[in-house]
Residue frames as qw, qx, qy, qz and C-alpha x, y, z in Angstrom:
[[0.121, -0.787, 0.318, -0.515, 70.96, 185.58, -25.17],
 [0.456, 0.140, -0.797, 0.370, 73.22, 183.94, -22.49],
 [0.611, -0.626, -0.474, -0.100, 71.43, 182.98, -19.24],
 [0.077, -0.707, 0.414, -0.568, 72.27, 185.18, -16.19],
 [0.299, 0.064, -0.870, 0.387, 73.31, 183.66, -12.97],
 [0.400, -0.593, -0.698, -0.046, 70.68, 182.87, -10.49],
 [0.077, -0.518, 0.205, -0.827, 69.49, 185.87, -8.46],
 [0.323, -0.292, -0.805, 0.403, 68.76, 185.65, -4.82],
 [0.347, -0.543, -0.206, -0.736, 65.47, 187.18, -3.47],
 [0.109, -0.066, -0.779, 0.614, 64.49, 187.61, 0.07],
 [0.389, -0.469, -0.539, -0.582, 60.77, 187.18, 0.77],
 [0.032, 0.000, -0.653, 0.756, 59.02, 188.35, 3.87],
 [0.214, -0.584, -0.759, -0.195, 55.45, 187.55, 4.95],
 [0.030, -0.246, 0.151, -0.957, 53.66, 190.70, 5.86],
 [0.648, -0.023, 0.264, -0.714, 50.24, 188.98, 6.49],
 [0.680, 0.060, 0.720, -0.126, 48.41, 185.84, 5.92],
 [0.676, 0.593, 0.437, 0.009, 47.80, 186.77, 2.29],
 [0.425, 0.885, -0.083, 0.168, 50.52, 189.00, 1.09],
 [0.733, -0.463, 0.149, 0.476, 54.33, 189.31, 1.22],
 [0.305, 0.926, -0.179, -0.133, 57.05, 191.40, -0.26],
 [0.887, -0.049, 0.184, 0.421, 60.52, 190.59, -1.75],
 [0.099, 0.946, -0.266, -0.158, 63.74, 192.38, -2.54],
 [0.842, 0.444, -0.253, 0.173, 66.83, 191.28, -4.42],
 [0.645, -0.692, 0.257, 0.197, 69.98, 190.31, -2.49],
 [0.543, 0.749, -0.380, 0.022, 73.25, 191.16, -4.14],
 [0.488, 0.327, -0.745, 0.316, 75.45, 189.24, -1.56],
 [0.793, -0.554, -0.246, -0.062, 75.07, 187.25, 1.67],
 [0.229, 0.713, -0.500, 0.435, 77.72, 188.75, 3.94],
 [0.089, -0.220, 0.862, -0.447, 76.96, 186.59, 6.99],
 [0.740, -0.211, -0.278, -0.575, 74.45, 183.81, 7.69],
 [0.290, 0.148, -0.876, 0.357, 74.52, 181.79, 10.95],
 [0.643, -0.514, -0.469, -0.320, 72.44, 180.50, 13.80],
 [0.016, -0.479, 0.595, -0.645, 72.71, 181.47, 17.36],
 [0.051, -0.131, -0.924, 0.356, 71.13, 179.79, 20.39],
 [0.247, 0.465, 0.521, -0.672, 68.13, 181.97, 20.01],
 [0.516, 0.747, 0.195, -0.370, 67.59, 182.90, 16.23],
 [0.700, 0.370, 0.325, 0.516, 68.88, 182.79, 12.53],
 [0.158, -0.808, 0.102, 0.558, 71.19, 185.84, 12.06],
 [0.652, 0.387, 0.426, 0.494, 71.83, 187.14, 8.49],
 [0.056, -0.749, 0.113, 0.650, 73.52, 190.24, 7.11],
 [0.629, 0.440, 0.525, 0.367, 72.85, 190.75, 3.33],
 [0.085, -0.393, 0.202, 0.893, 73.77, 193.48, 0.92],
 [0.424, 0.570, 0.701, 0.057, 71.01, 194.75, -1.47],
 [0.306, 0.321, 0.326, 0.835, 70.69, 197.31, -4.25],
 [0.208, -0.760, -0.347, -0.508, 67.68, 199.21, -2.66],
 [0.575, -0.795, -0.124, -0.146, 68.43, 199.17, 1.07],
 [0.138, 0.724, -0.616, 0.278, 72.17, 198.68, 1.35],
 [0.260, 0.103, -0.917, 0.285, 73.18, 196.31, 4.15],
 [0.670, -0.371, -0.162, -0.622, 70.19, 194.66, 5.88],
 [0.012, 0.227, -0.895, 0.383, 70.25, 192.91, 9.08],
 [0.737, -0.211, -0.400, -0.502, 67.65, 189.99, 9.48],
 [0.205, -0.197, 0.878, -0.385, 66.81, 188.01, 12.53],
 [0.479, 0.274, 0.813, -0.183, 64.71, 184.83, 11.92],
 [0.299, 0.356, 0.700, 0.541, 64.33, 186.10, 8.24],
 [0.023, -0.905, -0.425, -0.002, 62.60, 189.34, 9.36],
 [0.398, 0.596, -0.022, 0.697, 64.06, 192.55, 8.35],
 [0.506, -0.616, -0.387, 0.464, 65.41, 194.53, 11.47],
 [0.051, -0.878, 0.040, 0.474, 67.13, 197.52, 9.98],
 [0.724, 0.525, 0.260, 0.366, 68.70, 198.88, 6.82],
 [0.434, -0.180, 0.032, 0.882, 71.50, 201.28, 6.01],
 [0.086, 0.505, 0.459, 0.726, 68.87, 203.29, 3.91],
 [0.381, -0.619, -0.232, -0.646, 66.52, 204.23, 6.72],
 [0.640, -0.385, -0.593, 0.301, 67.59, 202.87, 10.11],
 [0.221, 0.054, -0.303, 0.925, 68.64, 206.44, 11.28],
 [0.448, -0.327, -0.194, -0.809, 64.94, 207.53, 11.09],
 [0.767, -0.405, -0.466, -0.175, 63.75, 204.66, 13.33],
 [0.651, -0.287, -0.483, 0.511, 66.49, 205.06, 15.84],
 [0.091, 0.218, -0.102, 0.966, 66.30, 208.81, 16.01],
 [0.521, -0.419, -0.313, -0.675, 62.62, 208.43, 16.68],
 [0.798, -0.320, -0.503, 0.091, 63.19, 205.82, 19.47],
 [0.623, -0.076, -0.351, 0.694, 65.99, 207.65, 21.14],
 [0.221, 0.129, -0.121, 0.959, 65.83, 211.44, 21.11],
 [0.430, -0.606, -0.279, -0.609, 62.19, 212.30, 22.03],
 [0.745, -0.566, -0.347, 0.057, 62.58, 210.61, 25.50],
 [0.686, -0.144, -0.152, 0.697, 66.13, 211.84, 26.07],
 [0.146, 0.348, 0.097, 0.921, 65.38, 215.44, 24.96],
 [0.474, -0.652, -0.377, -0.456, 62.30, 215.51, 27.10],
 [0.736, -0.491, -0.333, 0.327, 64.18, 214.40, 30.21],
 [0.152, -0.985, 0.081, 0.003, 65.74, 217.42, 32.09],
 [0.022, -0.734, 0.679, -0.009, 69.19, 215.66, 32.39],
 [0.988, 0.019, -0.035, -0.151, 69.38, 211.93, 31.32],
 [0.141, -0.698, 0.701, -0.035, 72.53, 210.52, 32.94],
 [0.283, -0.176, 0.943, 0.015, 71.73, 206.76, 33.12],
 [0.698, 0.266, -0.208, -0.632, 69.84, 204.87, 30.32],
 [0.519, -0.114, 0.846, -0.048, 68.86, 201.28, 30.03],
 [0.522, 0.344, -0.471, -0.622, 68.37, 199.72, 26.66],
 [0.728, -0.004, 0.660, -0.187, 66.40, 196.46, 26.30],
 [0.795, 0.465, 0.358, 0.157, 67.48, 194.72, 23.23],
 [0.161, 0.955, -0.178, -0.172, 69.26, 196.95, 20.65],
 [0.832, -0.250, 0.381, 0.316, 71.89, 194.34, 19.76],
 [0.634, 0.616, 0.193, 0.425, 72.80, 196.06, 16.36],
 [0.524, -0.264, -0.134, 0.798, 74.16, 199.03, 18.42],
 [0.132, 0.511, 0.372, 0.764, 72.34, 201.74, 16.66],
 [0.418, -0.815, -0.326, -0.234, 70.15, 202.72, 19.69],
 [0.666, -0.549, -0.066, 0.501, 73.26, 203.02, 21.85],
 [0.473, 0.157, 0.196, 0.845, 75.01, 205.04, 19.20],
 [0.117, -0.709, -0.352, -0.600, 72.04, 207.58, 19.31],
 [0.577, -0.782, -0.235, 0.024, 71.91, 207.74, 23.09],
 [0.717, -0.318, -0.001, 0.620, 75.65, 208.24, 23.32],
 [0.336, 0.552, 0.248, 0.722, 75.32, 211.38, 21.22],
 [0.367, -0.866, -0.201, -0.275, 73.87, 213.19, 24.32],
 [0.226, 0.586, -0.481, 0.612, 76.37, 215.13, 26.42],
 [0.570, -0.505, 0.316, -0.567, 74.50, 214.55, 29.68],
 [0.970, -0.097, -0.172, -0.140, 74.63, 210.66, 29.43],
 [0.183, -0.695, 0.673, -0.173, 77.28, 209.16, 31.72],
 [0.273, -0.158, 0.949, 0.000, 76.19, 205.42, 31.45],
 [0.707, 0.196, -0.289, -0.615, 74.29, 203.25, 29.06],
 [0.399, -0.177, 0.890, -0.131, 73.41, 199.66, 30.06],
 [0.639, 0.298, -0.387, -0.595, 72.44, 197.70, 27.02],
 [0.500, -0.139, 0.839, -0.165, 71.21, 194.17, 27.62],
 [0.706, 0.346, -0.351, -0.508, 70.68, 191.91, 24.54],
 [0.860, -0.238, 0.437, -0.111, 70.37, 188.14, 25.02],
 [0.918, 0.346, 0.146, 0.125, 72.11, 187.22, 21.85],
 [0.435, -0.683, 0.357, 0.466, 75.90, 187.50, 22.02],
 [0.606, 0.214, 0.598, 0.478, 76.15, 186.33, 18.34],
 [0.199, 0.872, 0.366, 0.258, 74.30, 189.40, 17.18],
 [0.308, -0.928, 0.084, 0.194, 76.15, 191.84, 19.43],
 [0.607, -0.422, 0.462, 0.489, 79.51, 190.44, 18.43],
 [0.536, 0.354, 0.551, 0.532, 78.87, 190.48, 14.83],
 [0.136, 0.923, 0.311, 0.179, 77.34, 193.96, 14.76],
 [0.393, -0.864, 0.135, 0.283, 80.18, 195.40, 16.76],
 [0.555, -0.309, 0.540, 0.552, 82.59, 194.36, 14.04],
 [0.336, 0.232, 0.714, 0.569, 80.66, 194.63, 10.81],
 [0.094, 0.862, 0.475, 0.149, 78.17, 197.41, 11.14],
 [0.499, 0.290, -0.084, 0.812, 80.46, 200.37, 10.43],
 [0.221, -0.687, -0.133, -0.679, 78.06, 203.14, 11.72],
 [0.718, -0.631, -0.076, -0.286, 77.92, 201.45, 15.21],
 [0.799, 0.099, -0.409, 0.429, 81.50, 200.34, 15.91],
 [0.143, 0.445, -0.346, 0.814, 82.32, 203.51, 17.87],
 [0.647, -0.463, 0.029, -0.605, 79.27, 203.04, 20.19],
 [0.940, -0.194, -0.280, -0.010, 80.41, 199.53, 21.07],
 [0.675, 0.193, -0.321, 0.636, 83.84, 200.90, 22.04],
 [0.138, -0.708, 0.055, -0.690, 82.53, 203.78, 24.08],
 [0.296, 0.113, -0.787, 0.529, 83.57, 203.50, 27.63],
 [0.405, -0.089, 0.258, -0.873, 80.10, 204.68, 28.79],
 [0.787, 0.064, -0.360, -0.498, 78.45, 201.61, 27.32],
 [0.381, -0.277, 0.846, -0.249, 78.01, 198.48, 29.46],
 [0.681, 0.153, -0.526, -0.485, 76.99, 195.63, 27.17],
 [0.445, -0.195, 0.810, -0.330, 75.42, 192.64, 28.86],
 [0.515, 0.055, -0.724, -0.454, 74.38, 189.42, 26.91],
 [0.040, 0.122, 0.893, -0.431, 71.56, 188.25, 29.12],
 [0.058, -0.654, -0.728, -0.197, 67.76, 188.37, 29.52],
 [0.014, 0.451, -0.021, 0.892, 66.80, 192.10, 29.72],
 [0.607, -0.630, -0.240, -0.421, 63.95, 191.48, 32.15],
 [0.809, -0.445, -0.287, 0.255, 66.15, 189.67, 34.69],
 [0.542, 0.079, -0.173, 0.819, 68.90, 192.25, 34.39],
 [0.138, -0.520, -0.093, -0.838, 66.46, 195.16, 34.81],
 [0.704, -0.588, -0.309, -0.252, 64.67, 193.50, 37.60],
 [0.785, -0.295, -0.287, 0.462, 67.98, 192.89, 39.41],
 [0.340, 0.385, -0.078, 0.855, 68.83, 196.73, 39.26],
 [0.139, -0.283, -0.543, 0.778, 68.25, 199.04, 42.06],
 [0.127, 0.796, 0.591, 0.022, 64.90, 200.86, 42.15],
 [0.015, 0.969, 0.070, -0.237, 65.12, 204.31, 40.63],
 [0.664, -0.332, 0.361, 0.565, 68.28, 203.60, 38.75],
 [0.381, 0.187, 0.551, 0.719, 67.57, 204.91, 35.35],
 [0.177, 0.446, 0.117, -0.870, 66.39, 208.29, 33.98],
 [0.653, 0.366, -0.224, -0.625, 65.26, 206.74, 30.67],
 [0.534, -0.091, 0.838, 0.063, 64.49, 203.07, 29.67],
 [0.415, 0.434, -0.467, -0.649, 64.28, 202.19, 26.02],
 [0.736, 0.093, 0.663, -0.104, 62.49, 199.05, 24.63],
 [0.395, 0.577, -0.509, -0.502, 64.17, 198.34, 21.38],
 [0.597, -0.118, 0.769, -0.196, 62.71, 194.94, 21.33],
 [0.036, -0.071, -0.857, -0.510, 61.76, 192.43, 18.69],
 [0.525, -0.208, -0.152, -0.811, 58.13, 192.67, 17.80],
 [0.570, -0.092, 0.685, -0.443, 55.70, 190.48, 19.85],
 [0.497, 0.227, -0.689, -0.476, 55.48, 187.33, 17.86],
 [0.871, -0.234, 0.054, -0.428, 53.27, 184.41, 18.60],
 [0.979, -0.086, -0.139, 0.123, 55.22, 181.81, 20.36],
 [0.477, 0.473, -0.328, 0.664, 58.21, 184.13, 21.00],
 [0.489, -0.447, -0.524, 0.535, 59.28, 185.30, 24.39],
 [0.240, 0.134, -0.024, 0.961, 59.38, 188.96, 23.71],
 [0.345, -0.603, -0.432, -0.575, 55.66, 189.74, 24.09],
 [0.644, -0.520, -0.510, 0.236, 56.22, 189.33, 27.80],
 [0.440, -0.211, -0.127, 0.863, 58.16, 192.52, 27.79],
 [0.108, -0.295, -0.342, -0.886, 55.17, 194.45, 26.59],
 [0.421, -0.513, -0.741, -0.107, 52.85, 193.38, 29.39],
 [0.351, -0.798, -0.029, -0.488, 51.08, 195.36, 32.11],
 [0.835, -0.528, -0.029, 0.154, 52.78, 193.26, 34.79],
 [0.696, 0.083, 0.029, 0.713, 56.33, 193.99, 33.36],
 [0.142, 0.658, 0.079, 0.736, 55.63, 197.74, 33.03],
 [0.530, -0.748, -0.107, -0.384, 54.11, 198.05, 36.42],
 [0.846, -0.521, 0.012, 0.112, 56.46, 195.78, 38.57],
 [0.784, -0.065, 0.178, 0.591, 59.73, 196.31, 36.79],
 [0.425, 0.480, 0.199, 0.741, 60.01, 199.23, 34.41],
 [0.197, -0.843, -0.170, -0.471, 58.22, 201.73, 36.48],
 [0.766, -0.621, -0.054, 0.155, 59.97, 200.74, 39.56],
 [0.745, -0.084, 0.191, 0.634, 63.46, 201.17, 37.96],
 [0.290, 0.675, 0.203, 0.647, 62.83, 204.59, 36.69],
 [0.315, -0.141, -0.354, 0.869, 64.08, 207.57, 38.71],
 [0.138, 0.726, 0.447, -0.503, 61.66, 210.41, 39.64],
 [0.283, 0.757, -0.137, -0.572, 60.80, 212.18, 36.46],
 [0.328, -0.219, 0.833, 0.389, 61.96, 209.11, 34.30],
 [0.605, 0.453, -0.187, -0.627, 60.70, 208.43, 30.83],
 [0.604, -0.023, 0.793, 0.077, 59.88, 205.09, 29.15],
 [0.550, 0.511, -0.273, -0.602, 59.76, 204.55, 25.42],
 [0.597, -0.045, 0.796, 0.088, 59.04, 201.47, 23.40],
 [0.229, 0.160, -0.635, -0.720, 58.83, 200.70, 19.70],
 [0.515, 0.176, 0.595, -0.592, 55.21, 199.71, 19.25],
 [0.458, 0.294, 0.820, 0.178, 54.79, 197.94, 15.89],
 [0.173, 0.323, 0.588, 0.721, 52.79, 198.98, 12.80],
 [0.017, 0.501, 0.499, -0.707, 50.70, 202.01, 13.11],
 [0.065, -0.082, -0.592, -0.800, 49.00, 202.49, 9.75],
 [0.582, -0.007, 0.141, -0.801, 45.25, 203.05, 9.49],
 [0.845, 0.054, -0.424, -0.323, 44.90, 199.38, 8.37],
 [0.690, 0.161, -0.629, 0.319, 47.57, 197.90, 10.82],
 [0.119, -0.549, 0.439, -0.701, 47.30, 199.99, 14.10],
 [0.780, -0.367, 0.157, -0.482, 45.12, 197.56, 15.91],
 [0.815, 0.169, -0.541, 0.119, 47.58, 194.69, 15.52],
 [0.675, -0.287, -0.450, 0.509, 49.65, 195.73, 18.47],
 [0.221, 0.337, -0.114, 0.908, 50.16, 199.51, 18.50],
 [0.457, -0.550, -0.105, -0.691, 46.80, 200.52, 20.16],
 [0.842, -0.444, -0.300, -0.068, 46.99, 197.68, 22.67],
 [0.640, 0.032, -0.299, 0.707, 50.69, 198.64, 23.68],
 [0.056, -0.450, 0.038, -0.890, 49.34, 202.24, 24.13],
 [0.660, -0.521, -0.256, -0.477, 46.60, 201.08, 26.32],
 [0.861, -0.166, -0.393, 0.278, 48.94, 199.03, 28.27],
 [0.463, 0.123, -0.258, 0.839, 51.32, 201.85, 29.02],
 [0.261, -0.507, -0.109, -0.814, 48.37, 204.11, 29.85],
 [0.774, -0.467, -0.353, -0.240, 47.19, 201.75, 32.41],
 [0.814, -0.180, -0.289, 0.471, 50.50, 201.78, 34.27],
 [0.428, 0.173, -0.090, 0.882, 52.17, 205.19, 33.95],
 [0.108, -0.712, -0.512, 0.468, 51.01, 208.08, 36.05],
 [0.036, 0.581, -0.157, -0.798, 51.90, 210.77, 33.40],
 [0.634, 0.599, -0.055, -0.486, 50.91, 211.29, 29.85],
 [0.672, -0.047, 0.655, 0.342, 51.57, 208.64, 27.25],
 [0.320, 0.699, -0.157, -0.620, 52.38, 210.09, 23.90],
 [0.774, 0.212, 0.575, 0.162, 51.82, 207.96, 20.88],
 [0.234, 0.757, -0.299, -0.531, 53.65, 208.97, 17.66],
 [0.827, 0.232, 0.502, 0.100, 54.36, 207.49, 14.19],
 [0.165, 0.710, -0.433, -0.530, 56.37, 207.71, 11.06],
 [0.929, 0.355, 0.002, -0.109, 56.49, 205.79, 7.81],
 [0.422, -0.559, 0.667, 0.255, 59.54, 203.62, 7.73],
 [0.630, 0.472, -0.404, -0.466, 59.99, 202.57, 3.96],
 [0.315, 0.324, -0.892, 0.003, 61.86, 199.25, 4.78],
 [0.230, 0.058, 0.846, -0.478, 59.23, 198.19, 7.24],
 [0.125, -0.318, -0.756, -0.558, 56.39, 198.63, 4.52],
 [0.324, -0.745, -0.570, -0.124, 54.23, 200.60, 6.91],
 [0.210, -0.770, 0.168, -0.578, 53.87, 203.47, 9.33],
 [0.673, -0.101, -0.653, 0.332, 55.62, 202.57, 12.59],
 [0.435, -0.792, -0.170, -0.393, 54.47, 203.40, 15.96],
 [0.396, 0.143, -0.597, 0.682, 56.13, 204.47, 19.32],
 [0.491, -0.759, -0.374, -0.206, 54.83, 205.08, 22.81],
 [0.341, 0.332, -0.433, 0.765, 56.54, 207.44, 25.21],
 [0.580, -0.652, -0.478, -0.097, 55.42, 207.40, 28.88],
 [0.052, 0.620, -0.356, 0.697, 56.06, 210.03, 31.56],
 [0.496, -0.364, -0.721, 0.319, 56.27, 209.19, 35.18],
 [0.083, -0.250, -0.295, 0.918, 55.73, 212.95, 36.07],
 [0.236, 0.656, 0.717, -0.001, 52.04, 213.79, 35.67],
 [0.005, 0.865, 0.087, -0.495, 53.07, 217.46, 35.15],
 [0.366, -0.308, 0.608, 0.633, 55.25, 216.70, 32.15],
 [0.617, 0.655, 0.313, -0.304, 54.01, 217.76, 28.77],
 [0.765, 0.408, 0.276, 0.414, 55.38, 217.57, 25.15],
 [0.362, -0.432, 0.093, 0.821, 58.11, 220.09, 24.41],
 [0.417, 0.828, 0.105, -0.359, 57.29, 223.06, 22.07],
 [0.812, 0.499, 0.062, 0.296, 59.13, 222.85, 18.64],
 [0.139, 0.878, -0.281, 0.361, 61.36, 225.85, 19.73],
 [0.557, -0.659, 0.459, -0.214, 62.42, 224.13, 22.99],
 [0.953, 0.033, 0.280, 0.110, 63.12, 220.87, 21.27],
 [0.638, 0.681, -0.040, 0.358, 65.32, 222.64, 18.70],
 [0.111, -0.865, 0.342, -0.349, 67.12, 224.36, 21.52],
 [0.771, -0.454, 0.436, -0.097, 67.78, 221.23, 23.34],
 [0.919, 0.285, 0.149, 0.227, 69.08, 219.43, 20.20],
 [0.368, 0.815, -0.223, 0.388, 71.54, 222.33, 19.59],
 [0.242, -0.786, 0.439, -0.361, 72.88, 222.31, 23.16],
 [0.784, -0.333, 0.466, -0.239, 72.82, 218.72, 24.15],
 [0.937, 0.212, 0.268, 0.073, 73.82, 216.52, 21.08],
 [0.408, -0.513, 0.520, 0.547, 77.26, 216.09, 19.81],
 [0.448, 0.255, 0.708, 0.482, 77.74, 216.48, 16.05],
 [0.041, 0.018, -0.274, -0.961, 75.79, 218.43, 13.56],
 [0.587, 0.045, 0.159, -0.792, 72.28, 217.88, 14.90],
 [0.619, 0.133, 0.757, -0.160, 69.96, 215.17, 13.91],
 [0.128, -0.031, 0.767, 0.628, 69.40, 213.81, 10.43],
 [0.160, -0.454, -0.783, -0.394, 65.58, 213.46, 10.69],
 [0.346, -0.709, -0.599, 0.138, 64.12, 214.84, 13.85],
 [0.163, 0.242, -0.116, 0.949, 63.60, 218.51, 14.61],
 [0.191, 0.208, 0.524, -0.804, 60.98, 220.60, 16.39],
 [0.571, 0.244, -0.219, -0.753, 58.62, 220.80, 13.39],
 [0.526, 0.101, -0.810, -0.236, 58.95, 217.11, 12.77],
 [0.075, -0.046, -0.841, 0.533, 58.19, 216.35, 16.36],
 [0.419, 0.236, 0.240, -0.843, 54.96, 218.18, 16.07],
 [0.599, 0.289, -0.496, -0.558, 54.07, 216.27, 12.80],
 [0.284, 0.094, -0.949, 0.099, 55.00, 212.79, 14.28],
 [0.099, 0.208, 0.770, -0.595, 52.14, 213.33, 17.08],
 [0.561, 0.320, 0.032, -0.763, 49.41, 214.40, 14.58],
 [0.255, 0.065, 0.959, 0.107, 48.12, 210.84, 13.93],
 [0.281, -0.140, -0.558, -0.768, 45.23, 210.40, 11.36],
 [0.613, -0.235, 0.120, -0.745, 41.50, 210.13, 12.42],
 [0.872, -0.028, -0.437, -0.218, 41.38, 206.49, 11.98],
 [0.592, 0.155, -0.620, 0.491, 44.42, 205.87, 14.19],
 [0.139, -0.246, 0.427, -0.859, 43.35, 208.40, 16.82],
 [0.749, -0.208, -0.113, -0.619, 39.81, 206.72, 16.98],
 [0.860, -0.010, -0.510, 0.028, 41.31, 203.30, 17.34],
 [0.362, 0.202, -0.630, 0.657, 43.59, 204.50, 20.23],
 [0.350, -0.266, 0.241, -0.865, 40.67, 206.11, 22.01],
 [0.835, -0.158, -0.095, -0.519, 38.49, 203.10, 21.81],
 [0.607, 0.225, -0.748, 0.148, 41.23, 200.41, 22.65],
 [0.651, -0.619, 0.171, -0.405, 40.57, 198.62, 25.83],
 [0.984, -0.046, -0.153, 0.076, 42.75, 195.62, 25.58],
 [0.173, -0.830, 0.528, -0.054, 46.02, 195.57, 27.53],
 [0.623, 0.364, -0.679, 0.134, 48.92, 193.06, 27.35],
 [0.692, -0.543, 0.356, -0.316, 48.92, 190.63, 30.26],
 [0.194, -0.442, 0.871, 0.087, 50.95, 187.43, 30.92],
 [0.455, 0.208, 0.863, -0.072, 47.98, 185.46, 29.77],
 [0.517, 0.741, 0.428, 0.019, 46.57, 187.57, 26.81],
 [0.241, -0.539, 0.321, 0.740, 48.50, 189.37, 24.17],
 [0.669, 0.719, 0.078, -0.173, 48.24, 190.48, 20.44],
 [0.654, -0.236, 0.509, 0.508, 50.93, 189.32, 18.01],
 [0.275, 0.705, -0.357, -0.547, 52.53, 190.76, 14.78],
 [0.929, 0.290, 0.222, 0.065, 52.66, 188.68, 11.69],
 [0.297, 0.862, -0.399, -0.097, 56.02, 188.12, 10.03],
 [0.816, -0.253, 0.458, 0.246, 58.49, 185.56, 8.80],
 [0.381, 0.804, -0.321, -0.324, 60.97, 185.59, 5.99],
 [0.823, -0.147, 0.474, 0.276, 63.24, 183.45, 3.81],
 [0.125, 0.667, -0.493, -0.544, 65.78, 183.70, 0.93],
 [0.792, 0.218, 0.560, 0.106, 65.44, 181.76, -2.21],
 [0.258, -0.289, 0.567, 0.727, 67.12, 181.73, -5.68],
 [0.612, 0.568, 0.090, -0.544, 65.13, 182.97, -8.65],
 [0.821, 0.335, 0.419, 0.196, 65.12, 180.92, -11.82],
 [0.373, -0.270, 0.366, 0.808, 67.80, 182.12, -14.42],
 [0.456, 0.744, 0.186, -0.451, 66.69, 184.67, -16.94],
 [0.620, 0.125, 0.542, 0.553, 67.47, 184.38, -20.57]]
C-alpha cells in the first residue's frame, strides 16, 4: 500500500505528565509577534483553531459557548450597560457578543498584540463585523495602563478575557488583589459588574487557579461574587468564571427574568447556549468544587500567585503505510 503524506499533529501539554493531540489539516497562518507565537490552523475536529504560544485559545466548534458565558451574564445582570471595557479579547469574539446588546454605546477593547487583532479582523469570519462596528474602540496597548488612565467610574461592565496566568508571563498581574482593588473597582460606575475567565474548574483542577481567583475577587468587591462553570470540550476540562457585583444588594437573576432580558435586549435570534435554565445550572457546582471554594484562603498578589500549566507544539507524524 502506498505511503500517505505526513500528517501534522498539534500536541498540547495539559499537565506535567499528560498531553493531548489533534490532527491539523492545514496551517492557515503561522507567525511571531513581539509578544507571542500566533497560529491559525484548520482541523477535522474543531474547525479553525487559534493558537497563542502553541496553546489553544478558541475553536470554531465551541467558542460561542465560552464567549456567551463570559459576556452575557454580566451584561444581562446590569440594568443598562452602556460602556464596556474588554481586557484582551484580541480575536474579537468577546466584542462580537457585547455588541449584540442594544443598550451598549461604546466598547473599549485593549489587546496588546496588534498582530493578533489585525489577523483576526481579516480572517475570523464570525468576528469581522465586530471589528468594523463604529461602537468598538480597539487599542493595541497594555490593558492595565489603558484602564488605569481612564476616568474613575467610566464603565458599567469590565470583562477580563485574558490569557491564563502562566508562570513567567505578565498576565497573572491582571488577576491580583492590587489590580482589582486599585484599578478595576475604581473604574466601574456605581452598580458596575466585573467578570473574568478563571481557568479550569473541574473537581480535579479547580484549585490550580479558579478557587484562588474567586477568593481574590471576594476580598475586593463589596457585592456578591458568583462563581460558575461549564465544560468546554476544546479546553479538555470544565472552565470557570467569576462575576463580581459592586452593589451589595444585587442578586442573581431568576430564569424568567434572564429570559426576558435576552428577548428584549439582544439583537438577532437570542443566544445559542445560554438561557435562564442554563444560567441556574451553571451556578450549581459539584460538592468537591463548592468545598474547595469555601476553604480557599489564598489570594493573588503582586508577590504570590498560582499558575496554570500549558504549552503546545506542532509536529509531523511518521508516514503511514
